[in-house]
N, C-alpha and C positions, 0 to 999 in steps of 0.2 A: 394496584392491580388486584382484582377480586379472585375468588376461587373459580376454578374451572369445573364445568359439568362433567359428568361421566362420559358423555358422548364426545366432548372436546378432548378429553384425555385419551380416549380410545382412538380418535382420529389422529392425534399426534403420534401415538404408539405405532399405529399402522403406517403412517408416513415415514417414521424413522426406520421401521423394518423394511419398507419398500426401498428407501434410499440405500440402505446397507446391502440389501440383496442385489439390487440392480448395479450398484458399484462394484460388488464382488464379481458379478458375472462379467461386466465390462473389463475389469482388471484381469480376470482370468483369460479372456479372449486376447487382450493385448499381450499379456505374458506369453501365452501359447504361440501367438503369431511370431513374436520376436525370438524367444528362446527356442521354440520348436524348430525354427528354420535351421538352426545349427545342427540339430540332429537329423533333420530331413535331408539336408545337403551333405551330410557326413563330413563336416568341417573338422579341422584339427582341434585338439583339446583346448589350447589357449584361446582360439577364436570362439569356440563354444562357450568358454568361461566368460568371455567378454559379453557375448550375447545373453547369457544368463543374468549377468549383473545389469546390463542395459534393459533387459526385459523386466526385471524386478523393479528397477527405478521407474520405468515408464508405467508399470502396473500400479505402483504406489501413487504416482501423480494422477493417473486416471481415477483411481479409487477415491482419493480426496476430492478431486474436482467434481466427480459425479455426485458424491454425497452432499457436498456444499450446494451444488446446482439444484438438486431436488429439494433439499430443505429450505433453500432461499426462496423458492417459488411458493412454499406453503403459506397460506394466508395467515396474517397476524391479526391480533385483536383490533389494531388501528384500521385494518382494511374493512371492518364491519360497520364503520361509521357511515351513515348516509352521505352520498356525495351531492355537491351542488349541481344544479342544471348546467348543461354545457354552454348555454347562452344566458347571460344575465338578463333578468326580467321575464324570462320565459320558463315554463316548466315542461318537463317531458311528459308524454301521454300517460306513463305509468306512475306518475307521482300523486 
């Protein structure tokens, strides 16, 4: 594996930042929806505590899932290899 250019390193950094920021936002929305409902509905303390724990667990799952999902879609070096034509023996117009 060769060294990466400055542009490639910047693209990776921006993609990681986007993944973390969007995951944090999604996790906060999930946590707020689940845990906030206990306060909005004025539920008793034990039930609010359960909703807080459930909201935290779901928020953690959403955070990890969103981060992995965004970074998994980021193009790898192997994706830059020119692909073969879709039909053997024929070339595409842009080749």
